[in-house]
Biotite code that builds the C-alpha atoms (Angstrom):
import biotite.structure as struc

atoms = struc.array([
    struc.Atom([116.555, 60.418, 116.159], chain_id="A", res_id=1, res_name="MET", atom_name="CA", element="C"),
    struc.Atom([118.109, 63.823, 116.793], chain_id="A", res_id=2, res_name="GLU", atom_name="CA", element="C"),
    struc.Atom([119.369, 64.014, 113.216], chain_id="A", res_id=3, res_name="LYS", atom_name="CA", element="C"),
    struc.Atom([115.888, 63.294, 111.830], chain_id="A", res_id=4, res_name="LYS", atom_name="CA", element="C"),
    struc.Atom([114.380, 66.239, 113.775], chain_id="A", res_id=5, res_name="LYS", atom_name="CA", element="C"),
    struc.Atom([116.931, 68.649, 112.324], chain_id="A", res_id=6, res_name="GLN", atom_name="CA", element="C"),
    struc.Atom([116.143, 67.556, 108.760], chain_id="A", res_id=7, res_name="GLU", atom_name="CA", element="C"),
    struc.Atom([112.408, 68.169, 109.235], chain_id="A", res_id=8, res_name="GLN", atom_name="CA", element="C"),
    struc.Atom([112.709, 71.766, 110.394], chain_id="A", res_id=9, res_name="THR", atom_name="CA", element="C"),
    struc.Atom([112.764, 74.425, 107.715], chain_id="A", res_id=10, res_name="SER", atom_name="CA", element="C"),
    struc.Atom([115.530, 77.009, 107.641], chain_id="A", res_id=11, res_name="PRO", atom_name="CA", element="C"),
    struc.Atom([114.720, 80.359, 109.240], chain_id="A", res_id=12, res_name="PRO", atom_name="CA", element="C"),
    struc.Atom([113.515, 83.220, 107.043], chain_id="A", res_id=13, res_name="ASP", atom_name="CA", element="C"),
    struc.Atom([116.293, 85.355, 105.639], chain_id="A", res_id=14, res_name="GLN", atom_name="CA", element="C"),
    struc.Atom([116.459, 89.117, 105.973], chain_id="A", res_id=15, res_name="ASN", atom_name="CA", element="C"),
    struc.Atom([116.793, 90.936, 102.659], chain_id="A", res_id=16, res_name="HIS", atom_name="CA", element="C"),
    struc.Atom([119.306, 93.821, 102.773], chain_id="A", res_id=17, res_name="PRO", atom_name="CA", element="C"),
    struc.Atom([116.831, 96.136, 100.983], chain_id="A", res_id=18, res_name="LEU", atom_name="CA", element="C"),
    struc.Atom([113.821, 95.182, 103.107], chain_id="A", res_id=19, res_name="TYR", atom_name="CA", element="C"),
    struc.Atom([113.455, 98.556, 104.895], chain_id="A", res_id=20, res_name="ALA", atom_name="CA", element="C"),
    struc.Atom([113.421, 100.671, 101.739], chain_id="A", res_id=21, res_name="SER", atom_name="CA", element="C"),
    struc.Atom([111.312, 98.097, 99.908], chain_id="A", res_id=22, res_name="ASP", atom_name="CA", element="C"),
    struc.Atom([108.811, 98.062, 102.782], chain_id="A", res_id=23, res_name="ARG", atom_name="CA", element="C"),
    struc.Atom([108.412, 101.837, 102.343], chain_id="A", res_id=24, res_name="ASP", atom_name="CA", element="C"),
    struc.Atom([107.775, 101.331, 98.619], chain_id="A", res_id=25, res_name="ARG", atom_name="CA", element="C"),
    struc.Atom([105.190, 98.620, 99.252], chain_id="A", res_id=26, res_name="VAL", atom_name="CA", element="C"),
    struc.Atom([103.467, 100.754, 101.894], chain_id="A", res_id=27, res_name="ASP", atom_name="CA", element="C"),
    struc.Atom([103.241, 103.607, 99.364], chain_id="A", res_id=28, res_name="ALA", atom_name="CA", element="C"),
    struc.Atom([101.712, 101.217, 96.820], chain_id="A", res_id=29, res_name="LEU", atom_name="CA", element="C"),
    struc.Atom([99.217, 99.984, 99.425], chain_id="A", res_id=30, res_name="LEU", atom_name="CA", element="C"),
    struc.Atom([98.199, 103.566, 100.217], chain_id="A", res_id=31, res_name="GLY", atom_name="CA", element="C"),
    struc.Atom([97.600, 104.540, 96.596], chain_id="A", res_id=32, res_name="HIS", atom_name="CA", element="C"),
    struc.Atom([94.010, 105.041, 95.502], chain_id="A", res_id=33, res_name="LYS", atom_name="CA", element="C"),
    struc.Atom([92.908, 104.796, 91.890], chain_id="A", res_id=34, res_name="GLY", atom_name="CA", element="C"),
    struc.Atom([94.699, 103.555, 88.816], chain_id="A", res_id=35, res_name="HIS", atom_name="CA", element="C"),
    struc.Atom([98.427, 102.939, 89.108], chain_id="A", res_id=36, res_name="PRO", atom_name="CA", element="C"),
    struc.Atom([100.837, 105.031, 87.050], chain_id="A", res_id=37, res_name="ASN", atom_name="CA", element="C"),
    struc.Atom([103.992, 103.874, 85.288], chain_id="A", res_id=38, res_name="GLU", atom_name="CA", element="C"),
    struc.Atom([106.158, 104.341, 88.376], chain_id="A", res_id=39, res_name="ASP", atom_name="CA", element="C"),
    struc.Atom([103.833, 102.256, 90.524], chain_id="A", res_id=40, res_name="GLN", atom_name="CA", element="C"),
    struc.Atom([103.450, 99.478, 87.972], chain_id="A", res_id=41, res_name="LEU", atom_name="CA", element="C"),
    struc.Atom([107.186, 99.178, 87.356], chain_id="A", res_id=42, res_name="THR", atom_name="CA", element="C"),
    struc.Atom([107.978, 99.376, 91.064], chain_id="A", res_id=43, res_name="THR", atom_name="CA", element="C"),
    struc.Atom([105.555, 96.556, 91.844], chain_id="A", res_id=44, res_name="ALA", atom_name="CA", element="C"),
    struc.Atom([106.975, 94.415, 89.036], chain_id="A", res_id=45, res_name="ALA", atom_name="CA", element="C"),
    struc.Atom([110.552, 95.091, 90.116], chain_id="A", res_id=46, res_name="MET", atom_name="CA", element="C"),
    struc.Atom([109.802, 94.161, 93.725], chain_id="A", res_id=47, res_name="LEU", atom_name="CA", element="C"),
    struc.Atom([107.920, 91.009, 92.719], chain_id="A", res_id=48, res_name="LEU", atom_name="CA", element="C"),
    struc.Atom([110.943, 89.938, 90.693], chain_id="A", res_id=49, res_name="ASN", atom_name="CA", element="C"),
    struc.Atom([113.363, 90.826, 93.490], chain_id="A", res_id=50, res_name="ARG", atom_name="CA", element="C"),
    struc.Atom([111.537, 88.728, 96.078], chain_id="A", res_id=51, res_name="TYR", atom_name="CA", element="C"),
    struc.Atom([110.523, 85.873, 93.766], chain_id="A", res_id=52, res_name="ASP", atom_name="CA", element="C"),
    struc.Atom([111.813, 82.723, 95.451], chain_id="A", res_id=53, res_name="GLY", atom_name="CA", element="C"),
    struc.Atom([113.367, 84.686, 98.318], chain_id="A", res_id=54, res_name="PHE", atom_name="CA", element="C"),
    struc.Atom([113.058, 82.715, 101.577], chain_id="A", res_id=55, res_name="PRO", atom_name="CA", element="C"),
    struc.Atom([111.812, 85.549, 103.749], chain_id="A", res_id=56, res_name="GLY", atom_name="CA", element="C"),
    struc.Atom([109.995, 88.889, 103.793], chain_id="A", res_id=57, res_name="ALA", atom_name="CA", element="C"),
    struc.Atom([106.720, 87.019, 103.474], chain_id="A", res_id=58, res_name="MET", atom_name="CA", element="C"),
    struc.Atom([104.725, 90.020, 104.718], chain_id="A", res_id=59, res_name="ASP", atom_name="CA", element="C"),
    struc.Atom([106.147, 92.139, 101.924], chain_id="A", res_id=60, res_name="LEU", atom_name="CA", element="C"),
    struc.Atom([105.499, 89.457, 99.306], chain_id="A", res_id=61, res_name="GLN", atom_name="CA", element="C"),
    struc.Atom([101.895, 89.029, 100.464], chain_id="A", res_id=62, res_name="GLU", atom_name="CA", element="C"),
    struc.Atom([101.298, 92.792, 100.399], chain_id="A", res_id=63, res_name="ASP", atom_name="CA", element="C"),
    struc.Atom([102.698, 93.020, 96.865], chain_id="A", res_id=64, res_name="LEU", atom_name="CA", element="C"),
    struc.Atom([100.319, 90.294, 95.743], chain_id="A", res_id=65, res_name="THR", atom_name="CA", element="C"),
    struc.Atom([97.430, 92.194, 97.390], chain_id="A", res_id=66, res_name="LYS", atom_name="CA", element="C"),
    struc.Atom([98.380, 95.412, 95.596], chain_id="A", res_id=67, res_name="VAL", atom_name="CA", element="C"),
    struc.Atom([98.588, 93.803, 92.179], chain_id="A", res_id=68, res_name="VAL", atom_name="CA", element="C"),
    struc.Atom([95.250, 92.038, 92.704], chain_id="A", res_id=69, res_name="LYS", atom_name="CA", element="C"),
    struc.Atom([93.655, 95.320, 93.821], chain_id="A", res_id=70, res_name="SER", atom_name="CA", element="C"),
    struc.Atom([94.659, 96.750, 90.440], chain_id="A", res_id=71, res_name="TRP", atom_name="CA", element="C"),
    struc.Atom([92.783, 93.910, 88.748], chain_id="A", res_id=72, res_name="GLY", atom_name="CA", element="C"),
    struc.Atom([96.001, 92.343, 87.489], chain_id="A", res_id=73, res_name="LEU", atom_name="CA", element="C"),
    struc.Atom([97.862, 89.109, 87.910], chain_id="A", res_id=74, res_name="ASP", atom_name="CA", element="C"),
    struc.Atom([101.608, 88.760, 87.612], chain_id="A", res_id=75, res_name="ARG", atom_name="CA", element="C"),
    struc.Atom([101.494, 87.956, 83.899], chain_id="A", res_id=76, res_name="GLU", atom_name="CA", element="C"),
    struc.Atom([99.339, 91.005, 83.114], chain_id="A", res_id=77, res_name="ALA", atom_name="CA", element="C"),
    struc.Atom([101.569, 93.220, 85.255], chain_id="A", res_id=78, res_name="LEU", atom_name="CA", element="C"),
    struc.Atom([104.654, 92.004, 83.400], chain_id="A", res_id=79, res_name="ASN", atom_name="CA", element="C"),
    struc.Atom([102.962, 92.630, 80.038], chain_id="A", res_id=80, res_name="ALA", atom_name="CA", element="C"),
    struc.Atom([102.075, 96.188, 81.086], chain_id="A", res_id=81, res_name="LYS", atom_name="CA", element="C"),
    struc.Atom([105.563, 96.935, 82.350], chain_id="A", res_id=82, res_name="THR", atom_name="CA", element="C"),
    struc.Atom([107.177, 95.533, 79.184], chain_id="A", res_id=83, res_name="ARG", atom_name="CA", element="C"),
    struc.Atom([105.002, 97.922, 77.176], chain_id="A", res_id=84, res_name="ALA", atom_name="CA", element="C"),
    struc.Atom([105.938, 100.807, 79.490], chain_id="A", res_id=85, res_name="ILE", atom_name="CA", element="C"),
    struc.Atom([109.671, 100.136, 79.123], chain_id="A", res_id=86, res_name="TRP", atom_name="CA", element="C"),
    struc.Atom([109.333, 99.619, 75.355], chain_id="A", res_id=87, res_name="SER", atom_name="CA", element="C"),
    struc.Atom([107.691, 103.026, 75.006], chain_id="A", res_id=88, res_name="SER", atom_name="CA", element="C"),
    struc.Atom([110.917, 104.690, 76.144], chain_id="A", res_id=89, res_name="GLY", atom_name="CA", element="C"),
    struc.Atom([109.656, 105.533, 79.623], chain_id="A", res_id=90, res_name="TRP", atom_name="CA", element="C"),
    struc.Atom([112.317, 105.743, 82.337], chain_id="A", res_id=91, res_name="ARG", atom_name="CA", element="C"),
    struc.Atom([111.915, 106.060, 86.126], chain_id="A", res_id=92, res_name="PRO", atom_name="CA", element="C"),
    struc.Atom([111.257, 109.603, 87.225], chain_id="A", res_id=93, res_name="GLY", atom_name="CA", element="C"),
    struc.Atom([110.153, 110.763, 83.790], chain_id="A", res_id=94, res_name="SER", atom_name="CA", element="C"),
    struc.Atom([107.293, 113.230, 83.943], chain_id="A", res_id=95, res_name="ALA", atom_name="CA", element="C"),
    struc.Atom([104.006, 111.916, 82.575], chain_id="A", res_id=96, res_name="THR", atom_name="CA", element="C"),
    struc.Atom([101.848, 114.952, 83.333], chain_id="A", res_id=97, res_name="SER", atom_name="CA", element="C"),
    struc.Atom([103.233, 117.158, 80.563], chain_id="A", res_id=98, res_name="GLY", atom_name="CA", element="C"),
    struc.Atom([104.105, 119.945, 82.996], chain_id="A", res_id=99, res_name="ASP", atom_name="CA", element="C"),
    struc.Atom([107.189, 121.973, 82.198], chain_id="A", res_id=100, res_name="ASP", atom_name="CA", element="C"),
    struc.Atom([109.676, 121.096, 84.882], chain_id="A", res_id=101, res_name="VAL", atom_name="CA", element="C"),
    struc.Atom([113.398, 121.548, 85.101], chain_id="A", res_id=102, res_name="GLY", atom_name="CA", element="C"),
    struc.Atom([116.124, 123.939, 84.191], chain_id="A", res_id=103, res_name="SER", atom_name="CA", element="C"),
    struc.Atom([114.821, 126.754, 82.044], chain_id="A", res_id=104, res_name="GLY", atom_name="CA", element="C"),
    struc.Atom([111.163, 125.761, 82.267], chain_id="A", res_id=105, res_name="ALA", atom_name="CA", element="C"),
    struc.Atom([110.305, 128.847, 84.291], chain_id="A", res_id=106, res_name="ASP", atom_name="CA", element="C"),
    struc.Atom([112.396, 131.302, 82.268], chain_id="A", res_id=107, res_name="VAL", atom_name="CA", element="C"),
    struc.Atom([110.957, 133.435, 79.498], chain_id="A", res_id=108, res_name="VAL", atom_name="CA", element="C"),
    struc.Atom([113.185, 133.930, 76.461], chain_id="A", res_id=109, res_name="ASP", atom_name="CA", element="C"),
    struc.Atom([113.491, 137.761, 76.349], chain_id="A", res_id=110, res_name="LYS", atom_name="CA", element="C"),
    struc.Atom([115.478, 137.769, 73.099], chain_id="A", res_id=111, res_name="GLU", atom_name="CA", element="C"),
    struc.Atom([112.745, 136.185, 71.016], chain_id="A", res_id=112, res_name="ALA", atom_name="CA", element="C"),
])
């Protein structure tokens, strides 16, 4: 009888080694108002893939699902958008605003 009880209990939730930093990312996504940008879309997709089938971090997984739904997307639509983003040549941290940023952006060429 003792053996049967052990078989019926589910294993405890696992702790993901990146949970703390991922929780910060999910909280930032939850706090965002308006349309998501490339960074937010790709972050959400990456985290959904990371935790897909992971036996734990259920709060994080539920919040990710909430975020994606709040954008009017499902997982398939999110993946389609992120494939298009990556195919366009976009890379994390790339500026999308068109502002001049970086080395030399604030320097006027005096020899011209």
